[in-house]
Structure formats: structure tokens, C-alpha cells
NUDRENKOL-552816 format. One record per residue: residue in one letter; residue number from 1; y negated, x negated, z of N, C-alpha, C, O in turn. Coordinates in Angstrom, 3 decimals, padded with zeros to 6 digits. Each point is the difference from the previous one (the first is absolute). Example, Ala and Ser with C-alpha at 12.3 -4.5 7.8 and 13.67 -1.06 7.14 Angstrom:
BEGIN
REC, A, 1, 005.690, -013.190, 007.800, -001.190, 000.890, 000.000, -001.200, -000.900, 000.000, 000.019, -001.036, 000.665 $
REC, S, 2, -001.069, 001.386, -001.385, -001.190, -000.820, 000.060, -001.090, 000.770, 000.730, -001.108, -000.509, 000.169 $
END
This chain:
BEGIN
REC, X, 1, -013.302, 012.964, 007.199, 000.990, -001.198, -000.090, -000.190, -000.810, 001.024, -001.177, -000.192, 000.303 $
REC, X, 2, 002.061, -000.383, 000.371, -000.517, -000.878, 001.282, 000.918, -001.594, -000.281, 000.961, -000.169, -000.750 $
REC, X, 3, -001.492, -000.610, 001.429, 000.739, -001.415, -000.334, 000.565, -000.608, 001.481, -000.675, 000.022, 001.029 $
REC, X, 4, 001.523, -000.360, -001.092, 000.651, -000.667, 001.154, 000.527, -001.314, -000.242, 000.664, -000.304, -000.991 $
REC, X, 5, -000.973, -000.439, 001.902, 000.426, -001.505, -000.126, 001.170, -000.767, 000.933, -000.113, -000.401, 001.159 $
REC, X, 6, 001.243, 000.335, -002.030, 000.956, -000.253, 000.576, 000.348, -001.479, 000.015, 000.600, -000.353, -001.016 $
REC, X, 7, -000.818, -000.570, 001.885, 000.018, -001.267, 000.089, -001.142, -000.452, -001.194, -001.201, 000.267, 000.040 $
REC, X, 8, 001.957, -001.073, -001.180, -001.242, -000.303, -001.122, 000.116, 000.961, -001.117, -000.746, 000.006, -000.979 $
REC, X, 9, 001.829, 000.888, 001.210, 000.415, 001.111, -001.189, -001.341, 001.036, 000.495, -000.506, 000.052, 001.121 $
REC, X, 10, 000.143, 000.709, -002.309, -001.000, 000.792, 000.042, 000.470, 001.219, -000.794, 000.180, -000.043, -001.217 $
REC, X, 11, 000.049, 001.366, 002.129, 000.949, 001.036, -000.486, -000.821, 001.037, 000.067, -000.444, 000.393, 001.078 $
REC, X, 12, 000.104, 000.258, -002.417, -000.894, 001.271, -000.213, 000.796, 001.235, 000.322, 001.151, 000.146, -000.412 $
REC, X, 13, -001.750, 000.699, 001.119, 000.856, 001.261, 000.496, -000.750, 001.205, -000.821, -001.059, -000.179, -000.603 $
REC, X, 14, 001.730, 001.391, 000.660, -000.682, 001.072, -000.702, 000.437, 001.088, 000.851, 001.055, -000.018, 000.634 $
REC, X, 15, -001.967, 001.047, -000.637, 000.667, 001.417, 000.845, -000.633, 001.097, -001.014, -001.211, 000.092, -000.200 $
REC, X, 16, 002.169, 000.707, -000.400, -000.297, 001.109, -000.839, 000.393, 001.237, 000.575, 000.924, 000.147, 000.801 $
REC, X, 17, -001.752, 000.826, -001.297, 000.594, 001.454, 000.233, 000.247, 000.459, -001.299, -000.868, -000.158, -000.858 $
REC, X, 18, 002.219, 000.854, 000.520, 000.283, 000.508, -001.100, 000.424, 001.425, 000.172, 000.728, 000.443, 000.888 $
REC, X, 19, -001.347, 000.268, -001.963, 000.394, 001.453, -000.147, 000.757, 000.087, -001.364, -000.603, -000.435, -000.981 $
REC, X, 20, 001.940, 000.981, 000.797, 000.918, -000.124, -000.856, 000.449, 001.378, -000.604, 000.785, 000.692, 000.649 $
REC, X, 21, -001.175, -000.339, -001.665, 000.357, 001.354, -000.555, 000.661, -000.061, -000.897, 000.194, -001.047, -000.618 $
REC, X, 22, 000.487, 002.540, 000.234, 001.067, 000.150, -000.812, 001.144, 000.598, 000.375, -000.286, 000.660, 000.998 $
REC, X, 23, 001.467, -000.524, -001.262, 001.319, -000.018, 000.471, 000.404, -001.133, 001.201, 000.790, -000.925, -000.196 $
REC, X, 24, -001.495, 001.186, 001.484, 000.220, -001.199, 000.690, 000.581, 000.427, 001.287, 000.423, -000.827, 000.807 $
REC, X, 25, -000.393, 002.110, -000.596, 000.698, 000.756, 001.221, 001.555, 000.459, -000.209, 000.210, 000.578, -001.066 $
REC, X, 26, 000.731, -000.728, 001.797, 001.517, 000.362, -000.271, 000.432, -000.861, -000.782, 001.094, 000.315, -000.467 $
REC, X, 27, -001.586, -001.511, 000.035, 000.731, -000.849, -001.037, 000.504, -001.516, 000.856, 000.445, -001.037, -000.490 $
REC, X, 28, -000.673, 001.334, 001.706, 000.426, -001.320, 000.670, -001.089, -001.206, 000.034, 000.155, -001.186, 000.290 $
REC, X, 29, -001.406, 001.966, -000.722, -000.902, -001.185, 000.000, -000.360, -000.822, 001.362, -000.082, -001.227, 000.053 $
REC, X, 30, -000.099, 002.042, 000.942, -000.610, -000.672, 001.474, 001.135, -001.013, 000.218, -000.370, -001.107, 000.390 $
REC, X, 31, 001.821, 001.311, -000.594, 000.887, -000.944, 000.595, 000.342, -001.286, -000.833, 000.425, -001.085, 000.396 $
REC, X, 32, -000.795, 001.605, -001.929, 000.234, -001.166, -000.893, -001.379, -001.023, 000.212, 000.040, -001.215, -000.191 $
REC, X, 33, -001.158, 001.910, 000.590, -001.145, -000.843, 000.387, 000.166, -000.815, 000.888, -000.177, -001.215, -000.089 $
REC, X, 34, 000.645, 002.013, 001.308, 000.162, -001.151, 001.021, 001.008, -001.122, 000.135, -000.087, -000.958, 000.768 $
REC, X, 35, 001.252, 001.273, -001.802, 000.974, -001.161, -000.245, -000.980, -001.067, -001.003, 000.033, -001.226, 000.108 $
REC, X, 36, -000.523, 001.653, -000.663, -000.841, -000.868, -001.160, -001.131, -000.813, 000.830, -000.307, -001.112, -000.428 $
REC, X, 37, -000.358, 001.632, 001.646, -000.915, -000.542, 000.835, 000.938, -000.856, 000.780, -000.424, -001.151, 000.103 $
REC, X, 38, 001.412, 001.335, 000.396, 000.763, -001.082, 001.047, 000.467, -001.234, -001.081, 000.029, -001.186, 000.329 $
REC, X, 39, 000.286, 001.632, -001.517, 000.396, -001.240, -000.823, -001.138, -000.787, -000.249, 000.152, -001.220, 000.068 $
REC, X, 40, -001.238, 001.661, -000.335, -001.107, -000.732, -000.207, -000.443, -000.738, 001.272, -000.328, -001.185, -000.053 $
REC, X, 41, 000.322, 001.736, 000.948, -000.568, -000.466, 001.374, -001.359, 000.768, 000.421, -000.713, -000.484, 000.879 $
REC, X, 42, 000.362, 001.723, -001.542, -001.276, 000.417, 000.387, 000.151, 001.088, 000.989, 001.057, 000.605, 000.179 $
REC, X, 43, -002.112, -000.394, 000.429, -000.081, 001.095, 001.111, -000.739, 000.996, -000.283, -000.742, -000.138, -000.972 $
REC, X, 44, 000.712, 001.567, 001.800, -000.803, 000.836, -000.223, 000.663, 001.415, 000.332, 000.678, 000.010, 001.027 $
REC, X, 45, -000.751, 000.938, -001.593, 000.546, 001.256, -000.017, -000.113, 000.940, -001.295, -000.870, -000.179, -000.853 $
REC, X, 46, 001.734, 001.096, 000.793, -000.049, 001.075, -001.272, 000.430, 001.355, 000.488, 000.980, 000.175, 000.723 $
REC, X, 47, -001.833, 000.841, -001.195, 000.185, 001.386, 000.508, 000.077, 000.896, -001.308, -000.314, -000.478, -001.090 $
REC, X, 48, 000.775, 001.894, 001.240, -000.263, 000.861, -001.059, -001.255, 000.563, 000.457, -000.429, -000.064, 001.152 $
REC, X, 49, -000.187, 000.682, -002.259, -001.330, 000.911, 000.560, 000.368, 001.317, -000.483, 000.930, 000.240, -000.771 $
REC, X, 50, -001.601, 000.457, 001.199, 000.067, 001.320, -000.111, -000.040, 000.728, -001.472, 000.545, 001.048, -000.346 $
REC, X, 51, -001.276, -001.847, -000.318, -000.678, 000.354, -001.385, 001.401, -000.512, -000.927, 000.047, 000.313, -001.190 $
REC, X, 52, 000.794, -000.911, 001.660, 001.170, -000.481, -000.776, -000.091, -001.446, -000.440, 000.875, -000.580, -000.644 $
REC, X, 53, -001.957, 000.081, 001.030, -000.003, -001.726, -000.248, 000.672, -000.648, 001.019, 000.701, 000.557, 000.844 $
REC, X, 54, -001.003, -002.156, -000.964, 000.685, -000.643, 001.166, -001.023, -000.795, 000.300, -000.656, -000.339, -000.985 $
REC, X, 55, 000.308, -000.063, 001.982, -000.963, -000.800, 000.615, 000.728, -001.387, 000.702, 001.087, 000.013, 000.577 $
REC, X, 56, -001.873, -001.086, -000.754, 000.596, -001.343, 000.841, -001.217, -000.939, 000.251, -001.094, 000.178, -000.535 $
REC, X, 57, 001.347, -001.073, 001.293, -000.869, -000.966, 000.482, 000.879, -001.111, -000.113, 001.076, -000.067, 000.595 $
REC, X, 58, -001.579, -000.902, -001.438, 001.178, -001.228, -000.289, -001.018, -001.431, 000.508, -001.173, -000.094, -000.362 $
REC, X, 59, 001.689, -000.694, 001.027, -000.630, -000.967, 000.803, 000.842, -001.117, -000.243, 001.219, 000.111, 000.132 $
REC, X, 60, -001.827, -001.329, -000.523, 000.812, -001.093, -000.066, -000.789, -001.237, -000.970, -001.148, 000.125, -000.425 $
REC, X, 61, 002.005, -001.294, 000.192, -000.295, -000.872, -001.054, -000.616, 000.839, -000.974, 000.359, 001.174, -000.100 $
REC, X, 62, -001.494, -001.786, -000.827, -000.662, 000.753, -001.138, 001.159, -000.023, -001.040, 000.171, 001.096, -000.534 $
REC, X, 63, 000.548, -001.948, 000.179, 000.762, -000.301, -001.323, 001.374, 001.126, 000.443, 000.702, 000.459, -000.901 $
REC, X, 64, -000.477, -000.149, 002.180, 001.251, 000.722, 000.388, -000.673, 001.421, -000.264, 000.420, 000.701, -000.920 $
REC, X, 65, -001.530, -000.261, 001.781, -000.461, 001.178, -000.097, -000.204, 000.527, -001.704, 000.431, 001.097, -000.355 $
REC, X, 66, -001.047, -001.913, -000.480, -000.123, 000.387, -001.363, 001.502, 000.257, -000.587, 000.180, 000.982, -000.720 $
REC, X, 67, 000.844, -001.821, 001.014, 001.231, 000.490, -000.689, 000.475, 001.530, 000.736, 000.539, 000.861, -000.697 $
REC, X, 68, -000.750, -000.684, 001.869, 000.128, 001.151, 000.501, -000.604, 001.103, -000.511, 000.583, 001.084, -000.022 $
REC, X, 69, -001.944, -001.271, -000.489, -000.492, 000.982, -000.557, 000.548, 000.118, -001.457, 000.329, 001.104, -000.432 $
REC, X, 70, -000.255, -001.920, -000.117, 000.828, 000.089, -001.308, 001.243, 000.956, -000.087, 000.185, 000.863, -000.858 $
REC, X, 71, 000.606, -001.176, 001.881, 001.197, 000.700, 000.427, -000.451, 001.517, -000.116, 000.437, 000.776, -000.850 $
REC, X, 72, -001.322, -000.480, 001.774, -000.571, 001.236, 000.096, -000.512, 000.656, -001.133, -000.141, 001.223, -000.010 $
REC, X, 73, -000.127, -001.891, -000.878, -000.419, 000.823, -001.538, 001.398, 000.533, -000.724, 000.006, 000.601, -001.075 $
REC, X, 74, 001.205, -000.937, 001.872, 001.122, 000.378, -000.989, 000.991, 000.576, 001.154, 000.906, 000.755, -000.352 $
REC, X, 75, -001.028, -001.021, 001.425, 000.932, 000.558, 001.078, 001.779, -000.068, -000.260, 000.634, -000.707, -000.784 $
REC, X, 76, -000.297, 001.433, 001.481, 001.615, -000.012, -000.133, 000.236, 000.764, -001.314, -000.904, 000.564, -000.618 $
REC, X, 77, 002.261, -000.593, 000.224, 000.299, 000.414, -001.295, -000.460, 001.853, -000.391, -000.416, 000.578, -001.003 $
REC, X, 78, 000.699, -000.249, 002.109, -000.148, 001.581, -000.066, -001.479, 000.340, 000.071, -000.339, 001.132, -000.346 $
REC, X, 79, -000.607, -002.036, 000.778, -001.247, 000.372, -000.173, -000.873, 000.168, -001.417, 000.259, -000.542, -001.074 $
REC, X, 80, -001.093, 001.223, 001.302, -000.876, -000.035, -001.585, -001.580, -000.242, 000.732, -000.679, 000.958, 000.371 $
REC, X, 81, 000.257, -002.301, -000.244, -001.364, -000.099, 000.371, -001.071, 000.201, -000.890, -000.100, -000.739, -000.979 $
REC, X, 82, -000.458, 001.354, 001.120, -001.417, 000.315, -001.050, -001.310, -000.601, 000.331, -000.828, 000.071, -000.909 $
REC, X, 83, 000.500, -000.572, 001.863, -001.195, -000.535, 000.781, 000.264, -000.503, 001.175, 000.823, 000.492, 000.772 $
REC, X, 84, -001.721, -001.843, -000.473, 000.017, -000.906, 001.222, -001.204, 000.021, 000.085, -000.652, -000.257, -001.013 $
REC, X, 85, -000.038, 000.580, 002.292, -001.546, -000.064, 000.253, 000.131, -001.159, 001.028, 000.754, 000.109, 000.967 $
REC, X, 86, -001.483, -001.193, -001.188, -000.189, -001.314, 000.966, -001.247, -000.143, 000.762, -001.062, 000.123, -000.610 $
REC, X, 87, 001.064, -000.330, 001.676, -001.058, -000.084, 000.767, 000.174, -001.310, 001.259, 000.632, 000.065, 001.054 $
REC, X, 88, -001.374, -001.133, -001.567, 000.300, -001.048, 000.955, -000.882, 000.277, 001.494, -001.120, 000.500, 000.094 $
REC, X, 89, 001.836, -000.899, 000.804, -000.442, 000.275, 001.547, -000.320, -001.459, 000.736, 000.345, -001.147, -000.286 $
REC, X, 90, -001.186, 001.717, 001.399, -000.200, -001.463, 001.024, 001.422, -000.040, 000.754, 000.828, 000.896, -000.161 $
REC, X, 91, -000.649, -001.815, 000.852, 001.097, -000.247, 000.813, -000.477, 000.372, 001.342, -000.715, -000.784, 000.624 $
REC, X, 92, 001.168, 002.293, 000.023, -000.358, 000.369, 001.043, 001.163, -000.069, 001.144, -000.335, -000.051, 001.183 $
REC, X, 93, 001.283, 000.052, -001.445, 001.256, 000.114, 000.697, 001.179, -000.955, -000.773, 000.009, -000.197, -001.215 $
REC, X, 94, 000.912, -000.315, 002.108, 001.167, -000.877, -000.703, 000.920, 000.772, 000.133, 000.070, 000.751, 000.973 $
REC, X, 95, 000.888, -000.786, -001.999, 001.145, 000.601, -000.007, 001.494, -001.014, 000.126, 000.055, -001.150, -000.436 $
REC, X, 96, 000.828, 001.701, 000.964, 001.155, -001.283, 000.643, 001.268, 000.575, -001.192, 001.074, -000.600, 000.033 $
REC, X, 97, -001.235, 001.677, -000.983, 001.014, 000.401, -000.700, -000.570, 001.063, -001.046, -001.162, 000.402, -000.059 $
REC, X, 98, 002.085, -000.088, -000.639, -000.400, 001.181, -000.892, 000.773, 001.444, 000.400, 001.227, 000.098, -000.032 $
REC, X, 99, -001.882, 000.712, 000.310, 000.338, 001.401, 000.504, 000.004, 001.110, -000.686, -000.915, -000.029, -000.823 $
REC, X, 100, 001.585, 001.094, 000.776, -000.075, 001.305, -000.909, -000.526, 000.896, 001.015, 000.529, -000.124, 001.105 $
REC, X, 101, -001.449, 001.002, -001.215, -000.416, 000.941, 000.711, 000.077, 001.429, -000.645, -000.242, 000.263, -001.178 $
REC, X, 102, 000.596, 000.548, 002.088, 000.367, 001.594, -000.528, -001.151, 000.624, -000.593, 000.077, 001.148, -000.436 $
END
């Protein structure tokens, strides 16, 4: 977790890597996640893995990232998430948007 000072406000930021397992491919998971990320104002990326899981990096204000993590435990209506593995990461690079990778 990082702390950014904006004027007199201190904002905690968080970056996590998620591996989302279950029925998460072919159910519009990545596009739904992108839309949720845009709505929340978090950045990063999401992609399908060859093993059938979905992987994501989510970066932003801590409370917004935690809300995105909670959403990933459910996903879109057609998904059936069985496991979400979360790893906190250091801020190595900055993202300016939330992207879908193939």
C-alpha cells in the first residue's frame, strides 16, 4: 500500500494482482470488470489465462480497489466465481486506464 498526499488530504492507494477462478471465461467477465473499473475510477488491466482463470491488476484508491475486489468475487451474472487469490504489489508503473488484454 502506498500513501499519496494531495494538498492536506492523505489518500491511501493499493495495487493488487487477482487470479479469479471458476466459470469466468466466455461469460463477459473482462468487459464487465472493465466497466466496473471505469465506474469506480481504478486503473490496471485484465486478461484471460490459458488455464481458464482470469488475471487482473487493479490500482487506485484503497477503498475503490477493495470495492473492485469484492465485485470480482461475484463477477457478471453468467459467471460462477469459485476462488479469488489476491496478492498486494508494489507500485512499479502507473496506469492511466483499465485495459483488456487478450
